[in-house]
N, C-alpha and C positions, 0 to 999 in steps of 0.2 A: 746566127740566131736572130729571130725577129720577135719583137714585143707585140703582142696582140692586145689591143685596147678593148674596153667594154663596147665601144661603138662598133668596132670591127666584128666582135662576137655577136652583137645584135644583128648586124647586117648578114652574117653567115647563117644564123638561126632563122631569120626572117625569110631568107632566100630558100632555105631547106624546107621550111614548114609552110611557106607561101602565106604567112600572116603579115599584117602591117608592122612596120618597124616600131611604131609607137606602142603597139600592144606588146611586142616582144621585149622592148626596153622596160616597160612597166613591170612585166612578169619577172624579168631577170633582176631588176632592182629590188622587187619584193622578196625574191629568193635570197639575195645577198643580205638584205636587211634582217631576214629571219635567221640566217646563219649567224650574223653578228649578235642578235638578241639571245639566241639559244646559248651561244658560247659565253655571253655575258652573264647568263644565269648559272653557268657552270655545267651545263648539259653536254653530253657527248653526242656527236652527230655521226651516224654511220650510213654511208651510201655504198651498198653492196657493189663490189668489183671496182669502185672508184677509190674509196679510202675512208678513213676515220679521222675526224677532227675532235680533239679533246683539249681541255685546259690543264695546264700543269702549274703548280706552285713552285716558284724558285725561292729558296731560303735567302735570308739576309746574309751578307758576307762582307768581308773586308777585301777590297781590291787595291791595286797600286797604280797610280798615274805613271805611265812609262817615261814621260818626259821629265817630271819633277821628282819621281820616286816617292811622292807623298802618299801615305795610306789614306784611303777614303772608305767611308761606310756606305755600302750599297743596300738599300732597303729591299724587303721581299717584294716579289711581284708575280703576277699571273701572266702566263704566255700561252700561245696555242701550239699544239703539237699536231702534226699531220702524219698519218701512217698510210702509205700507198697501198691501194687495193690490188687484187689479182690481175684484172684486165689492164689496168694502167701499168703495172709492173711488166706485163708481157709486151705491151706496146712500146715501153721505154727500151726494153731489151731488143726488140726488133730494130729500133733505130740504131743501136750499137752494132748489131750483127749484120745489117744490110751491106755496109761497105766491104766487110771481110768476106761475105758470101759471094759477092760479085767479083772478087779478085780471082784470076785464073789460078788453079792449083796445079802444081807440077806432079806428074805421076811418079810413084815410087820407082826407084831404079832397081833393075833386076841384078845389077852387079856384073853382068856379062860384058859390058863395054869396058870396064876398068880392069878386069882380071886378065891375067896373062893366058897363054895358050893352054888348053886343057889336054891331058894325056889320056 
């Protein structure tokens, strides 16, 4: 698995759209800033076929340090949840199915080879 950086993404989009990298970088950064701002306001972001970003509240809880076994109070916090959209889900499934689909399948045996003489 390869990690794709923002710079690599900018390069790919610039090449595809034939726009200058500086412009693409600015637009991509504006998009990311807006996603952060909207989630910070508690808004839900829905991108059809891509997925949905929404914030979730985690309640306060008592946890345990596994090393010392000491109980610690964990405060409530907000986190981001992402639900995968339809097209992304299909694309991810293609990635799993491709190696198995390429493997040669053995035809079902008719049973004639293994059975004894027929009368």
